[in-house]
N, C-alpha and C positions, 0 to 999 in steps of 0.2 A: 286578623288571622294570628297565630302564634308560632313564634320563630322556634323551631325544634333543631336542636343540634344533634346533629347524629354522631356516633363516636366513629373514629375510623380504625379500620382494622389494624392491630396491632403489628409492626415490622413490615408492614406494607408500604407506609408513606415515611415512614420514620428516618431518621439519618444514621441510626445505630449500625445497620447492615453498610450502608455506604461507607462510613467512617472506617469500618473493618476491612471493607477490600480496600478503599484507598490508601490505607495504611501497609497492607501487604504489598501492595503495587509498589508503593513509594520503598520499601522494604527492598524488594526483587530490584528495581530500577538502581537503586543505590548500589547493591552489590553487583550487577551486572556491569555498571559504569566503572567502579571500582576495578573490575576484573579486565575489563578493556584498556584501561588506562595502564594497569600491570603489562599485559601483552605489549602495548605497544612501546612502553618502555623496554621492556626487555628487547623486543626486536630492534628497536633503536640502538640501546647500549650495544647489543651482540654488533651491529652493522659498524658502528663507530671504533669499537675496540680492537674490530677485525683490520682497519685499515692501517695497519703496521708495515704495509708495503705501497709504495708509490714509484712509479717510473714516468719520465718524459723524455721524447725524443727531442732535442734541443734543434739539431739541422741534419741535414743529408746533403751529398754531393756525389754526382753521378761521375764517376770516376773515369770510365769506359763503357763499351758497350757489354763488358762482361763484369762490371764491379761497380756497385754502390758502396759509399762510405757513410755511415752513419754514427752521429755523436749521441749517445745514449746515457741518462744519468738516471741510477736508482736510489731511492732513500728508502731505507729498511730498519728492521731491527737489527743490534750487532752481531745477534748470533742467528739470525735468519738465512734460510737456504731457500735457492729455487730456482725460477728461471721466467725470460721474456721472452715473446714470440715478436718477431720483426717479420714483415713481409713486403716484397717490392712488387710494383705494377708497372706494365707496359703502358703506351700512351692510348692503346685501345681499352685498358682495364684489365687486361689480363695478367695474373699472377705470373712473375716471372723468378721470383725467389721466395724462399721462407728460410727463416734461421731462428732457433731456440738459443737465446743466450743465456747462460749458467751461470748464476752465482753463489759461490761458497766461501766468499770472503768474511771474515770475523772483522768487518767494519759497516760502519751505518750509512756511509754514501759510496756508492761506485759510478764514477764518471770516465767513460771509456769510448774510444771511437773503434767501431765494428766493420768489417767489410764483408758484405753480402754478395755471393758470385752469382749473376743473373745469366740466366739463358738465353736473352736479348736485351736491349737497350730498356733502362728501367727510366718513367718519369716519376716515379713517385714512390714514399717509403710510407709503411704506417706501422705502429705499435700496437699489434692485436690486443697486447695486455700481458699480465704478469701474473704468477702463480707461485704461492711461497708454500713449500713443502712441510711446512707446521714445525719448522726449529730441528727436523729430523735430519 
């Protein structure tokens, strides 16, 4: 028996077509990966840089059946203006007071005791959040 070598069809089993496809996939994957990192970085930067306003409810005291005193501290950019929303709850979880505390002072820290007028005796106070007017 004689060994006969058959020639393989060109580009059917060779690596040249696979290498071109692999190269294109690597380029596309790299571009998409860089784009994804850019989007994540942009969103992260926007989130971090947009945090120029923060507030904390230090403590609250139920002064009477109709009033709650709330010690609120706001840290912000000096020229920022906006408001924080507080609400007070009764023992059964019903809202008995809600107040928007407006801040327009040209200072970077506001430390103030506020009074919320309640419709019945309160047992809790929540700081719902603060909104920056965008310096306007």
